[in-house]
PLY file of the C-alpha trace (Angstrom):
ply
format ascii 1.0
element vertex 102
property float x
property float y
property float z
element edge 101
property int vertex1
property int vertex2
end_header
-109.00 -145.68 117.07
-105.85 -144.84 115.20
-102.99 -147.38 115.31
-100.45 -144.87 116.60
-102.82 -143.80 119.39
-103.48 -147.41 120.41
-99.76 -148.26 120.60
-98.85 -144.98 122.32
-101.49 -145.75 124.97
-100.11 -149.26 125.47
-96.56 -147.91 125.80
-97.62 -145.37 128.43
-99.04 -148.26 130.49
-95.50 -149.60 130.81
-92.61 -147.80 132.52
-91.48 -146.32 129.21
-91.45 -142.55 128.76
-91.36 -140.23 125.75
-87.56 -140.26 126.09
-87.31 -144.08 126.01
-85.71 -145.92 123.11
-87.11 -149.05 121.51
-86.28 -151.98 119.28
-89.12 -152.90 116.94
-89.36 -156.58 115.95
-91.57 -158.21 113.32
-92.27 -161.91 112.89
-92.16 -164.02 109.76
-95.49 -165.83 109.82
-96.11 -169.08 108.00
-99.56 -170.51 107.45
-100.27 -173.68 109.37
-103.43 -175.41 108.18
-104.17 -176.81 111.65
-103.46 -173.82 113.87
-103.48 -170.70 111.69
-100.05 -169.02 111.69
-96.76 -169.81 113.36
-93.65 -167.68 113.80
-90.56 -169.07 112.14
-88.16 -166.20 112.58
-88.12 -162.58 113.67
-86.22 -159.55 112.50
-85.59 -156.00 113.64
-87.49 -153.37 111.70
-85.91 -150.56 113.70
-83.33 -150.45 116.48
-82.68 -147.70 119.03
-85.83 -145.95 117.86
-87.49 -142.96 119.45
-91.17 -143.33 120.27
-92.12 -141.58 117.02
-89.80 -143.83 114.98
-91.25 -146.91 116.69
-94.77 -145.76 115.83
-93.76 -145.15 112.21
-92.27 -148.67 111.99
-95.44 -150.10 113.55
-97.57 -148.35 110.93
-95.55 -149.93 108.11
-95.77 -153.38 109.67
-99.52 -153.00 110.24
-100.08 -152.36 106.53
-98.11 -155.52 105.60
-99.79 -157.53 108.35
-103.27 -156.63 107.13
-102.43 -157.21 103.47
-100.72 -160.57 103.95
-102.15 -162.17 107.08
-105.37 -160.76 108.52
-107.17 -158.39 106.12
-110.08 -158.03 108.56
-107.84 -157.09 111.50
-108.90 -153.99 113.38
-106.77 -151.69 115.49
-109.26 -152.09 118.34
-108.51 -155.84 118.43
-104.77 -155.40 119.07
-103.78 -156.84 122.45
-100.52 -156.68 124.38
-99.45 -160.09 125.67
-95.97 -158.94 126.73
-94.30 -158.60 130.09
-92.90 -155.56 131.89
-91.73 -152.82 129.49
-91.99 -154.90 126.32
-95.07 -154.95 124.12
-95.92 -158.19 122.33
-98.78 -157.18 120.12
-101.17 -159.63 118.51
-104.56 -159.74 116.83
-106.77 -162.82 117.24
-103.79 -164.79 118.62
-101.62 -163.92 115.59
-98.38 -162.07 116.48
-98.25 -158.64 114.92
-95.23 -156.83 116.38
-92.93 -156.52 119.40
-91.79 -153.18 120.75
-88.99 -153.72 123.25
-87.83 -150.95 125.56
-84.03 -150.66 125.66
0 1
1 2
2 3
3 4
4 5
5 6
6 7
7 8
8 9
9 10
10 11
11 12
12 13
13 14
14 15
15 16
16 17
17 18
18 19
19 20
20 21
21 22
22 23
23 24
24 25
25 26
26 27
27 28
28 29
29 30
30 31
31 32
32 33
33 34
34 35
35 36
36 37
37 38
38 39
39 40
40 41
41 42
42 43
43 44
44 45
45 46
46 47
47 48
48 49
49 50
50 51
51 52
52 53
53 54
54 55
55 56
56 57
57 58
58 59
59 60
60 61
61 62
62 63
63 64
64 65
65 66
66 67
67 68
68 69
69 70
70 71
71 72
72 73
73 74
74 75
75 76
76 77
77 78
78 79
79 80
80 81
81 82
82 83
83 84
84 85
85 86
86 87
87 88
88 89
89 90
90 91
91 92
92 93
93 94
94 95
95 96
96 97
97 98
98 99
99 100
100 101
């Protein structure tokens, strides 16, 4: 499955529509020898993004995530652990990205 398709499907499961706007948030991950990775800080990749802009930002983050954190990560393993209209995406309990409806 393609990353953009996976995220689009997850977004449609929320109350968001094609006209919704989103803030896209990435996490700075630090290695923790006991527990894997931990989030130290977060930053906005894109604010007030259309769905297409949010998907483009997610694609860029996915490439960095795979290169730096989980090279064996697969799109099919992405899970949403968020609440309501916000997506909190992770792979194998490692935070990948947040897409927050605004």
